[in-house]
Phi, psi and omega in degrees: 000318182300315178299323180296316179297318179298318179296319179298314179299324179295318179296315179299316180297321180294317178296319179297319179295321179296317178298316179298319179295319178296319179295318179296321179296316179296321179296317179295320179295317179297316179299319179297317179295317181296316179295316180296315180292326177297318177295319178296320179297317179299314178297324179295317180299315180294313182296320181295326177291328181286329187274137177166190179302324174249108180285135181236143178286151179302328180297319178295317179300314180298320180293319180296315181295316179297324180295317183281328184272314186252349183079013180235135355288155184290329179250134183283129175257014181235166184283156177300328179293320177296320178298316181293320181297314183288307192276321185269332187251299192279317184297313176300323181293317180293317178296319178296319179299317178296317181294316180295317178299315178297318182295312181296323181293311183289328176292325174297318176302313182295317182292322179295326175286322185292320181256002180051049179222118184287353178259010181281146174206176185301340175292337190297322186268011177076005182293315179296320179297322178296317178296322179295319178296317178297319179294320179298319177297322180290318184287318189271328187233008175072022178297135180077021182300336180294346179273003176067226184291347178263014184300317181296311182296316182293318180296319179296318180296316179295324176296318178295319180295318178296320178297320180297319180296317180297316178301316181296315182295315180295317182291329184274341185296129174079011180170186180280162183279107180248168180299315183294316179299316180297318181296311182293319179297318179297316179296315182296313180295322179299316179295319180298317180289326175299319177295321179296319178297317177299321178296318179297322179294315181293322183286344181281146177265000184263110178292321179294319178296321179296320177295322179296319179295315181297320177294318181294325180297332179269358174094137177199144176258013184294343181274001184295125177214156174295140179150191184298316180303314180294315179298320180297317180296315181299316180293315183294322178294317177299317178296320181295314179298318179295315181296317180293327176294318178291331180268015187300321179297320178295320178296320177301315181293318182294325180293331179282317180156159181296326180297318178297319179299316178299320181299325181272006178081022181253131177276110182301319181294312180298319180291323177298322178297312179298318181294318180297319179297315181296313181296320180297315178298315183293310181296319178301319180293315184286325177292325176297330181272332189232355183085186182275115180240114185267168171075340180296314180289350177264314188284310190298318178302323179292320177297319180297319180294324179293333183277313189238007179094187189267348182296125188290337177300323179274320186297318184300312183293313181294321178296320179299316180293316179297317180297318179297314180297314183299313186287327177297316179290325176299321178291324177300314178298318180297327182284322191253346187298316182238035182306138012275357175279153181246131177280144169298136185293336178297333177294318181293314181294327178290323178298328177275319188284325183297311176300323178297319179297319178298318178296319180297315179297320180296318179294323179296319178294319179295323179294318180293326181289000000 
């Protein structure tokens, strides 16, 4: 008996050592990816500010930013036009692009875990459609004019928030909040709001306003300016990434199933409510600032999982970095591809995301077969 017990203990110890080694390897790999992607993001931000109709050297960009942030150098050695291009036009736009990309990516991660559907993204819950309806009302009929220059952003945000409330009420009516109810409610509300936006466009007599709405629906970072809207988006995105990282254990459990969540002492319904509120606020804010940008919340989470595995503690951080890098470069292409005209950024993300979706569907079909 003693030798058998000794052999069993040896096997358990060996498995434990193997598990510890695997965890350390995964942690080192994740740390390497996070450090590498952070360096790539920093280089991307600088390069994106340099690229445009007027090309600027990185040294000029660094001097302008240091002058405005640190007051050094005290005297400008660059032209006022270069200062305006860097500080007033490109830098806010690049920062907004990074924030929007990170937000859509991590919200896609959260939604895919919440509804247990790998094809879920922020469009799924009707949040983007709600923001589009609010923006269309502001552009075409002056809704929210009392908010002044922030009328478009505020109207879009309120539309997104209203859509989230409707989705929650419909999904919760007659029972507990489940993945299927949330999914069906989001699709139904999204289609209804999409029809409402189309009606507003047709009912408007302004051809220029209709073109503005259609451009905004495909996404643009052209409204980026220093001020409260940009600061609000940056803060909210940071809070969302931090919260989802802290909730990673809950996301892991929810992605497996409600039974697993109950076993671990997690209330699936209560957590879905908190998650829906957080995602709605974040998506509403970024869509209000940039319009509807598709496929980022669908594509990036899958790439993050392929890099660091399925654990959400790792996926959330890597997805945020990948989303920020991807959308900044998508905006660069949108700005320069057909200069002096600007492409809606949603066209660029769709050109990348649509083939990826086809590959994903094909692999899913092959797995099922």
